[in-house]
C-alpha positions in Angstrom: -27.2 -33.7 -4.3 -26.4 -32.3 -7.8 -28.1 -29.0 -7.0 -25.9 -28.5 -3.9 -22.8 -28.8 -6.0 -24.2 -26.4 -8.6 -25.1 -24.0 -5.8 -21.5 -24.2 -4.3 -20.1 -23.7 -7.8 -22.3 -20.7 -8.4 -21.2 -19.1 -5.1 -17.5 -19.6 -6.0 -18.0 -17.9 -9.4 -19.9 -15.0 -7.8 -17.2 -14.6 -5.2 -14.5 -14.6 -7.9 -16.2 -11.8 -9.9 -17.3 -9.8 -6.9 -14.2 -9.9 -4.8 -11.0 -11.7 -6.2 -11.0 -10.2 -9.8 -11.5 -6.6 -8.8 -8.6 -7.0 -6.2 -6.3 -8.5 -8.6 -7.0 -5.6 -11.1 -6.2 -3.1 -8.4 -3.0 -4.8 -7.4 -1.8 -4.7 -11.2 -2.7 -1.0 -11.4 -0.7 -0.3 -8.2 2.3 -2.2 -9.5 2.2 -0.3 -12.8 2.0 3.0 -10.9 5.1 2.0 -8.8 7.1 1.1 -11.9 6.3 4.5 -13.5 7.5 6.5 -10.5 10.9 8.3 -10.8 13.0 11.0 -9.0 11.1 14.3 -8.5 7.6 12.7 -8.4 5.5 13.7 -5.4 3.8 10.9 -3.6 1.6 10.2 -0.6 2.4 7.2 1.6 -0.1 4.8 3.2 0.4 6.6 6.5 -0.5 10.0 5.0 2.9 11.5 4.6 3.5 13.7 1.5 7.0 13.7 0.1 9.2 13.9 -3.0 11.2 11.0 -4.3 14.8 11.8 -4.4 16.4 8.5 -5.1 15.1 5.2 -6.4 16.6 1.9 -5.1 15.5 -1.7 -6.0 13.1 -2.3 -3.3 12.4 1.2 -1.7 12.4 5.0 -2.4 14.3 7.7 -0.5 11.7 10.4 0.0 12.3 14.0 1.1 9.5 15.0 3.5 10.9 18.3 4.7 14.0 20.4 4.3 16.8 18.3 5.4 14.6 15.3 6.2 14.7 12.2 4.1 13.3 8.7 4.8 13.6 5.4 3.2 10.3 4.0 2.3 9.3 0.6 1.0 7.7 0.7 -2.4 4.6 -1.1 -1.3 3.8 1.9 1.1 3.4 4.4 -1.7 -0.3 4.9 -1.9 -0.7 7.4 -4.7 1.1 9.9 -7.0 0.2 13.7 -6.1 2.3 15.2 -9.0 4.6 13.8 -11.7 7.9 15.5 -12.3 
């Protein structure tokens, strides 16, 4: 009976180090990247659209994707920074 609890505990610890901890680290890095974004930075969205941030709001960015075309994008949909200003 004690070895079963020990095995379950070992499985939980292994799952924590293999799955949960790396995911939390990745979320923290993404939040840090979002906080550092500013006007003029080129980004790529989760949908694969490249654009330039023209305005920063509390919960979203206004992104210029073509001449005369701007969209509002939730901050969580920014995948990566292509070029800093």
